[in-house]
N, C-alpha and C positions, 0 to 999 in steps of 0.2 A: 823496274824489275818486272819481268814477265810472269805469266801464270805457271804454276807448277802442274806438270802433266805426268801420267803414268805411261812408261814406255816398255815395250816388249822387244828384247834384243835376241836375234837368232842368227847364229854363225853357220855359214855353208863353206866348206873347203872348195877351192877353185878346181883342184884336180885331185880327187881322193887317192889316185895311184901315186901321186908325187908328194912325198912329205914335205918337200920344201916349197910347194906352191902356196900361193897366198890364200886369204880368207875373204869371203864376201859377208858383209854384216847387213842384216835387215832390221831396221827399226820401225816399229809399228806403234802409233798412238792408241793406248788402251784406257784412256781416261773415261770414256763413255762405258766401257765394260765394267770398270771398277765402281763407277757411280751406280750402275744398274745392280751390281753385287752388293753395295752398301744398302740400297733401297730394299733389295731382297732380305737382308739381315734385319733391318729396321721393321720391314713388314712382318717378318716371322715373329719378332719380338712383340709387336703390336698384337698380332693374332693370338699369341700365346697368353698375353695379358687379357685379351678380350675373352678367350676361352676360360681363363680362371675366374673372370668376373661372372660369366655366364654359369659356370659351375656353382659359384656361390649363390648367385641369384636363383638357380634351379633348386638348390638345397633349401634356400629360404622359402620358395614357393611351395615345395613339398611339404615342409613343416607347417606353413601357414594354412595350406589346404587341409592338413591333418588336423590342426588345432581348431579350424573353423568347423570341421565335421564333428569334433568333440563337443565344441561350444553349442552347436545345433542339437546334438543329442543330449547334452546335459540340460538345456533349457526344456526340451520335451520331457525328459525323465522328471525333472524337478516339477513340472506342472502336473504330471500324472501322480507323482508320490504325494505332492503337498495336499491335494484334496483328501485323500483318506487319512493322511496324518493329521490334517486339520480337525477333522471331526472326531477321530479317536482321541486326540489330545484334549479337545474340548469335553467330550464325554467323560474322559477320566476326571477332569475338573468337577463335572457335575456329580459323577459317582462319589467323589471324596466329600462333597458337600452333603450328599444324601446319607453317607454311611456314618459320618462323625456324629450326628445327632442320634441316629439309630443305636450306635454302640454305646453312646452315653445312656440312652433310654434303657437298653437292655441291662446295663450295670445297675441302674437304679432298681429295675425290676428284681435283679438278683439279690438285692438287699431286703426285699419284702419278707415278712414273717409268714411263712406257709403253714404254720401250726393251726391257724385259724381257718384254713381251707379244708374241704373234704379230703379224706386220705387218698382216694383213688386220683383226685386232681393233683394233689402234691406229688404223688408218686410219678405221674406222667411228666410233670415239669422237671422233676429231678433226672428222670431218664433222658428227656430231651437235652438238659444241660450237659449231661455226660456224653451223649452222642455228639453234640455240637462242639464240645470242647471250647467253650466260650472264651476261656482265659488265653488259649493259643490264638484264637481268631483275633481277639483284641490286640495281641502283640503282632501277628503276622500280616493282617490285612493292610494297616497303614504302610508297612514296609513293602508290601507287594505294590501298592499304589505308588510309592516313591520310586521304586525300581522301574516300574513301567514308564513313569515320567521321565526318569533318566535316559531310558532306552530311546523314547520318542525324541528327547533332546539331541541324542547322538545321531539319530537318523536326520533330523533338521540340520544339524551341523555339517553332516557329510554332504547333504544335497547342496547346502549354501557354499560350502567349500569348493565343490565341483563346479558351481555356476561362477563363482568369484575367479577360480583358476582359469575357466575357459573363456573369459571375455577377450575376444580377439578383434573387435571392431577397430580398424586401423585409424579411424578418425577420433576415437575415444581417448584423446589426450587428457589427462586429469592429474591432479596432485594426490598422490597415494603414500600410504605408510608401508614401507617395505616390511617391516615386522609382521604386519597383518598378512601381507602377501606370502611370506616365508611360512607362516603358520598354516594358512590355507593349502599351500602346495605340499606341505609336509604331510597334511592329513590325507590329501589325494594319493600320494605315493607311498603311503605307510606300509601297504601290503608288499611293495617291492623291497622294503629294506627291514622290515620288523624281525626277519629270520637271519639277517646278515650282520646287524649292528645296533648298538645302543646310540640314541641321539642325545647329544647334550646341547643346550642352548644358552647363549650369553648375549641377549639382546639389549643394546643400549637405547638411550633416548635419541630419536632421529628426527631431522627435519623431513619435511614432506619432499617427495621427488616427483617432478612433472614427467609423466611417462605413459606409455601404453601398458596398463597394468597387466593384461593378459600376457603380453610378451615377456615382461619381466618374470612373470610366474613361470613362463616356459623355460627361462634361463635357470631359475632355481631348480626346476624339475630335473633339467638335463645334468646340472652339477650334482645334485644329491643323488641321482640314480647312477651316475658314473662313479661317485665315491663308494656306493654300495657294490658295484661291479668290481672295484679295485681290491675289495677285501675277500680273501679266500675262504676264511672260516668265520669266526665271530670277531667283530671289531668294534670301532667307535667312529661316529661321524659327529663332527663339532661344527655347530652353526654359530656364528658370531657377527654382530652388526655394531658399527661405531660411527660417529661423526667426526670427520677429519677435515678441518678448514671449511672449504666450500663443497665438499663432497661427501657422499655417504658410501661406506664401504661395507660390503657383505663378504664374509669369508665362509668358505665351505672346506673343511679339512677332514681327512681320513687317515687311519693308521694302516693303510693297505699296502700293496706291493711297490708303489712308487713308480718313477719313470726316469729313464736315462735322459742325459742332455740331447741326445739325438732324437729321441721321441719327442721330448718337450719342444723341440724346434719345429715339429711338423704337426702338433696336435690340432691346430686351427685350420688345417688344410682340409677343404671339402673332400669327402670320401676316403680320407685317410683314417684307418682303424687298426688296432692291434688285436681285435677279437677275431674268433674263428670266422669262416665264411658262413654267412647265414645268421650270425648273431650280432652284427653291428653294421650300420650303414655308413659310418664315418661322417654323419651330418650333425650330430649332437653338438659338439663343440664349435664347429664352423658356424652353426646357428647362434650360439652363445655369442661368438665374436661379432657377428653380424647385428644382433640386436643391441649389444652393448655400444658398439660403434655408432649405430643409429641414434642412441640416446646420448652421444657425446661423451661416452665414458671410455674406460679401458679395463683390461684384464691382465693381472699378473699371476705367475705361477711359480711356486717353489715346490720342489720334489726330491726325495732321496730314496734310492732304491732299497727297499726292505723297511723303510720307515713311513712312508706315506706321502701325501700331497695336499697342498693347500692352494685353492683359487681365491685371489683377492679381487672382487669386482667393484669398480668405483663408478658412481653415478653423480652428476651435478645435482646439488640439493636446491630445492625451492627456498623462498625467503624466510618462510615463518616456521618455527618449531611447532610440533604437534603439542597441544595443550591437553592435559589430562583434565577432563571436566568430571567433577564428582557427581554432578546431576545427569546421570546417564539416562537414555531413554527407558531402560528397565526400571530405574528408580522413579521416573516420572509416571510410569504406568502403575507404580504401586499405589498411588492415590486414585481411588475410585472415581471414575468420571460421572458427573451428574447426568441424569436422564432428562426427558423432556416429553412435550405433548404433541410435537410435530408428527406429520404423516410421511412415511418412508416407503418408497417403491423399491423392493428388492428383486433383482433379476439374476438368477442363478440356475444353470441347467443340471446341476448336481443335486438330486432330491435331498440327501442327507444335509449337505451344507446350506440348502435353502431353509430347511426346518430349523437348522442350528442358529443361523443368522436371525431367523424369525423370533426364536425363543429368546436369544439374548437381548434383542432390542425391545421386545415386548415387556421383558422384566425391567427394562429401563423407563417404561411408560409410554413409549412411542406407539402410534397407530400404524400398523403394517399392512401393506398390499404386496402381493407376490406374482411373479411371472417366471416361467421356465425358459423363455427364449425372447429375443428382441422383438419378434412379430407379436407375441402375446403381450409383451410390455407395452407396445404401441396401443393395443386395444384397451388395456387397463387405463392407460393415459387418456385416451379419448373419453372415457367414462368418468374419470376421477381427477383430472389435470388441475381443477380449481383448488384441490385440497392437498396435492403433493408438494412437499417442501424439499425432499431430497431424494435423489436417485442412487442406489447402490447397486452396482452392476459389475458382473464378471466381464473380463476382457474378451474371452474367447467363447463363443456360443455357436449353437446350431442355427439352421435355416437361413444362412447367408447374411446375418446382421450382426456384427461385433458390438461390444459394449461402447466402443468409440463412435461407431455409426449411429447407435441408438441415442447416445447423448447428444450428438450433433442434430439429430431430427427433432428430439423434444425441445432442444434449445431454440430451435427455429420459431417455436410457438411462445417460449418463455426464456429469454436470454439469461436471466437471473437465477435459473434453476441450479441448485447446488448438486454436484456429482462427486461420488467417491467411486474410483475404479478399483477392483480386486482381481488379482491374478497370481498364479504360481510362477509366472515368468518375473524377472526383475524388472524394477522401474526403468532400467536402461533399455528395455525392449519396447517401452511405450514412447511413441514418436509424438510427444505433445509436451509443451512446457507448462509450468504453473498449474499442475493438476494435484488432486488429492488422490494418493495411491495407498492401498492396504496390501501388503504381501501375504499371500498364503503360505503356510498355514498361520491363521491369526488366533489370538487368544481372546477371551471375552473382554478382557480389559482393553486391548488394543482396538478391537472393533468398537467398543463403546466410546472410547476417547477420540478415535478418528471421526466418527460420525458426529460427535458433539462439537469438536473443534471445527469441522466443516460447516456446521450450521451456525456456529458463532462467528465465522470468519466474514 
């Protein structure tokens, strides 16, 4: 059998004027032309697929750059906010310790019999008691301190959630709890949804998921914000997590406008959007799809027009379930750390925080040396190095010498020097393993315990 070929046949009449004349037939081999046409079709298909992948990659890149910028901004904001929050929080604690015995003392004085005192003196005391309204102060002052503590706690939580949400280091694969990721993301986007919907949560006990935590938080953000945008007036957003076989499932549901089957078929296409011009880029769900696929998971969507939409996001689970430890770090800090007689060099460029750390550690019995920069710390070290047992240093300092640079320089002279690094940035930002790290803002208890543990290690 021969090869199949494509042939073009053309008929020419021998004499157009004579209807009875014969016909000439011209046969041409068009196999090469058809092969070229097939290649053109295939090349067009490949180019179209390549363009789709480029569009998807571009959307991922745009979102990654956006999230990286947010992450850098969040780290800087956290560092600047944590310093004042730290000393305000500690000062509130000191104020409470000062006020409580004073109020008790005033109460005892109020029970004294003034009849034995001179009449003018007794009159002045009664007038002052009425003006001061001591009974109201006794009730209101502890409440004011409690509310201030709660407000500071909210500020710390917001800053920490923003930092957790914005971790976008591509190499930072870790085993993470998706419930915590949902909580932090929800706090970050709360302003976007609080006027549109009530949020209900049904979180199950989950295995850990090996992931890029910042990217999964981005998935949660996009789905939650999309759910809010799908609600016209006031509605409900439901967040649910569950463990199914070897996968963790995160469900984000709303009772908004819903989607038609035609729209559902296109929602993961890059740059596809149903929003008005200027109100949507069409990258949100495309980014969701790309990130979930990168984590070897998948997304399922169910939607009914007028009833709402549910996204089911599945991720492979790590091997071990999260264990609930009753002995939390907060509980551990409830036991006061013992002090000591060692000498500590504190290096901190923020005067209020330097004074605060010095006060706390002096109360613990330590001998304290201080410096406002790495250069000044080296000068103190040259005079007192024989007596210094521990270096407590901020990570970011002026005059061109960071806390890490300072520690490395001092350890050239004494390798066994104990070091505690302090920073408003997270420990992930510290490029060093096996370090002792204290996050700002810290409490009296956490500072005392960290220092004591480091000295005892």
